C-alpha positions in Angstrom: 134.3 88.0 112.9 131.1 89.3 114.4 130.7 92.2 116.9 129.6 89.7 119.5 132.8 87.7 119.1 134.9 90.9 119.3 133.1 91.9 122.4 133.7 88.5 124.0 137.4 88.6 123.3 137.7 92.2 124.6 135.9 91.2 127.9 138.0 88.1 128.4 141.2 90.1 127.8 140.3 93.0 130.0 139.1 90.8 132.9 141.9 88.3 132.3 139.4 85.5 132.9 137.4 83.2 130.6 134.7 82.8 133.3 134.2 86.5 133.9 134.3 87.3 130.2 131.8 84.5 129.5 129.5 85.8 132.2 129.6 89.3 130.8 128.4 87.9 127.5 125.8 85.5 128.8 127.5 82.3 127.7 129.2 79.4 129.4 133.0 79.3 130.1 133.4 76.3 127.9 131.7 78.1 125.0 133.9 81.2 125.5 137.0 79.0 125.6 135.9 77.2 122.4 135.4 80.5 120.5 138.8 81.8 121.5 140.4 78.4 120.5 138.8 78.6 117.1 140.1 82.1 116.6 143.6 81.0 117.6 143.4 78.0 115.3 142.3 80.2 112.4 145.1 82.7 113.0 147.7 80.0 113.7 149.1 81.7 116.8 148.2 81.8 120.5 146.5 84.9 121.8 146.8 84.2 125.5 149.7 83.0 127.6 147.9 80.4 129.7 151.0 79.6 131.8 150.6 82.6 134.0 148.0 83.5 136.6 146.2 85.6 135.8 146.6 84.9 132.1 148.0 87.6 129.9 147.8 88.5 126.2 150.6 87.5 123.9 151.9 90.0 121.5 149.6 88.6 118.9 146.8 88.8 121.4 147.4 92.5 121.9 147.2 93.1 118.2 144.0 91.2 118.1 142.5 93.1 121.0 143.2 96.4 119.2 141.5 94.9 116.2 138.5 94.0 118.3 138.3 97.4 119.9 138.3 98.9 116.4 135.5 96.6 115.3 133.4 97.6 118.3 134.1 101.3 117.8 133.0 101.0 114.2 129.9 99.1 115.2 129.0 101.9 117.6 129.5 104.5 114.9 127.4 102.5 112.5 124.6 102.3 115.1 124.7 106.0 115.6 124.5 106.7 111.9 121.8 104.1 111.5 119.7 105.7 114.2 120.2 109.1 112.5 119.1 107.6 109.2 116.2 105.9 110.8 115.2 109.1 112.4 115.4 110.9 109.1 113.2 108.2 107.4 110.7 108.4 110.3 110.7 112.2 110.0 109.9 112.5 106.3 106.7 111.9 104.4 106.7 111.6 100.6 103.5 112.9 99.0 102.6 112.7 95.3 99.9 115.2 94.3 98.0 116.3 91.2 99.0 119.9 90.3 95.7 121.5 91.2 95.8 120.3 94.8 99.5 121.1 95.1 99.3 124.6 93.8 96.1 125.6 95.8 96.6 123.6 99.0 100.2 122.5 99.6 101.6 125.8 100.8 99.1 126.0 103.6 99.5 122.3 104.4 103.3 122.5 104.5 103.1 125.5 106.9 100.6 123.8 109.2 102.6 120.6 109.1 105.9 122.2 110.0 104.3 124.3 112.8 102.6 121.2 114.4 105.4 118.7 113.8 108.7 120.5 114.1 111.6 118.3 112.9 109.4 116.4 110.4 109.8 117.0 106.7 107.2 117.1 103.9 108.5 116.2 100.4 106.0 116.8 97.6 106.2 115.8 93.9 103.6 117.0 91.4 102.4 114.6 88.7 99.6 113.4 86.5 97.3 110.8 88.2 98.8 107.8 86.3 102.3 108.7 87.6 101.0 109.1 91.1 99.6 105.6 91.1 102.9 104.3 89.7 104.9 106.1 92.4 102.7 104.6 95.2 103.0 101.0 93.8 106.8 101.5 93.5 106.9 102.8 97.1 108.4 106.1 95.8 105.5 107.9 97.6 103.7 107.3 100.9 100.5 109.1 100.0 98.9 110.3 96.8 96.4 113.1 96.4 94.2 112.6 93.3 90.8 113.5 91.9 88.4 110.8 90.9 90.5 108.3 92.9 90.4 104.6 91.9 90.9 101.8 94.4 92.4 98.5 93.4 93.8 95.3 94.9 97.1 97.1 95.6 95.8 100.6 96.4 93.4 101.9 99.0 91.4 105.1 98.7 90.4 107.3 101.6 87.7 109.8 100.5 88.9 113.3 101.4 86.4 115.8 100.0 83.9 116.6 97.3 84.6 120.0 95.6 81.9 122.1 94.0 82.4 122.6 90.3 81.5 126.1 88.9 81.9 127.9 85.6 85.1 129.9 85.2 84.9 133.0 83.0 87.0 136.1 82.5 85.6 139.3 84.1 84.9 140.8 80.7 82.9 137.8 79.5 79.2 138.3 78.9 78.3 135.5 81.4 80.3 137.1 84.2 77.3 139.2 85.2 75.2 136.1 85.9 74.6 135.0 89.5 73.8 131.4 88.6 74.0 129.5 85.3 71.9 126.7 83.9 73.8 124.0 81.9 72.0 125.2 78.8 73.6 128.6 79.2 76.9 127.0 78.1 75.5 126.0 74.7 77.6 127.3 71.8 80.3 128.7 74.1 84.0 128.5 73.3 85.2 126.0 75.9 88.6 125.2 77.5 88.7 121.6 78.4 91.0 118.9 79.9 92.9 116.4 77.9 90.8 113.4 76.9 92.6 110.8 79.0 91.9 112.5 82.3 89.0 111.4 84.5 87.8 115.0 85.1 87.4 115.4 81.3 85.4 112.2 81.0 83.2 113.3 83.9 82.5 116.8 82.4 81.9 115.4 79.0 79.3 113.1 80.5 77.7 116.0 82.4 77.4 118.0 79.1 75.9 115.1 77.2 73.4 114.4 79.9 72.3 118.0 79.8 72.2 118.2 76.0 74.9 120.9 76.0 77.1 121.4 72.9 80.2 123.5 73.4 83.0 124.6 71.0 86.2 123.0 72.3 88.7 125.8 71.7 91.6 124.4 73.7 92.5 121.5 76.0 95.2 121.1 78.6 96.4 118.5 81.1 96.2 120.8 84.2 94.0 123.3 85.8 96.6 126.1 85.9 96.8 126.3 82.1 93.1 126.2 81.8 92.7 129.1 84.2 95.2 131.1 82.3 93.5 130.5 79.0 90.1 131.5 80.5 91.6 134.6 82.1 93.0 135.6 78.7 89.5 135.4 77.2 90.0 132.3 75.1 86.8 130.7 76.4 84.9 129.4 79.5 85.5 126.3 81.5 84.1 124.2 84.4 86.5 123.9 87.3 86.6 123.2 91.0 85.7 126.5 92.7 88.4 126.2 95.4 91.1 126.0 92.7 90.2 129.5 91.5 90.4 131.5 94.8 93.7 133.2 94.1 92.6 134.3 90.6 89.2 135.5 91.9 90.9 137.6 94.5 93.2 139.2 91.9 90.2 140.0 89.7 91.4 137.7 86.9 88.5 135.1 87.0 84.9 135.0 87.9 83.4 131.8 89.4 79.7 131.3 88.6 77.7 128.6 90.4 75.9 126.0 88.2 72.4 124.9 88.7 73.7 121.4 89.1 74.3 120.5 92.7 75.5 117.0 91.9 78.4 118.2 89.8 81.4 117.8 92.1 85.0 116.7 91.9 85.8 113.9 94.3 89.3 114.1 95.8 90.9 111.2 97.6 94.0 110.1 99.5 95.5 107.0 98.0 98.1 104.7 99.5 99.3 101.1 99.1 97.3 98.6 101.0 99.0 97.2 104.1 101.4 100.2 103.9 103.2 100.7 107.2 103.3 104.4 107.7 106.2 106.1 109.5 105.5 108.8 112.1 105.6 111.7 109.6 103.3 110.0 107.1 100.8 109.1 109.9 100.9 112.7 111.2 100.4 114.2 107.7 97.5 111.8 107.0 95.8 112.8 110.3 96.3 116.5 109.3 94.6 115.9 106.0 91.7 114.0 107.5 90.8 116.7 110.1 87.2 117.7 109.5 86.5 114.6 107.4 85.4 112.3 110.2 82.8 109.8 109.0 84.3 109.4 105.5 84.4 105.8 104.5 87.4 104.1 102.9 87.2 102.3 99.6 
């Protein structure tokens, strides 16, 4: 039985008329009679006493009417729960972010998002870039925030910003007194790098080669937070996005020194699946991210 069939039977029983019940459901009287006849044939018992005027329900008909009312009540409950579920889905945006953006930016973004769009939820997972791309392709995330973003047939990139890269040193380091550094100043320095499989490592290795700089790779990590900690402890210097060091600079744990290399930047992009249909929360969060980046072209 479908909900429409239950509704038709209820309306016929309550109005005690096939014609009125059919009219309430937008079908012909003959179609309504045929549907009831098929139900009676399937059950093997009459549901209406057609010898009286107006017709009345048989005992079996009364049982079947209770069943129909129960079906319709359950349909109404299901619709309410479905709307609530739909509202929850519309009100949640799933973001996958690299650690450096999450740790330096997400607290501010979450506060701004909740202030502007009350009732909407921001769910953030932190992962390496390869895992972010996998989550987007599997529809486990609506938006991805990655550095050195890569577009593909399945994924679209929206340029977000280009972050200045500077030299990170401990306050006690000899270079900390410099106002600006030339690439050559890094020659022979103990250096804290990124893991070799990361795009930022490959970009920085290329920069060092192009400037004939040889450093002593003392340690390497897969995230900026660990590199900052190693630098702050005096294990070496590094090259990092300046905006990721703001908290450590304010606490006096790191010094950020500009490099005489204006083209050395970290590109950061917003990635999503092509033809992705955003819900309201995802669209709202995307608009929040893009404020101040008008004119950026999509890849």
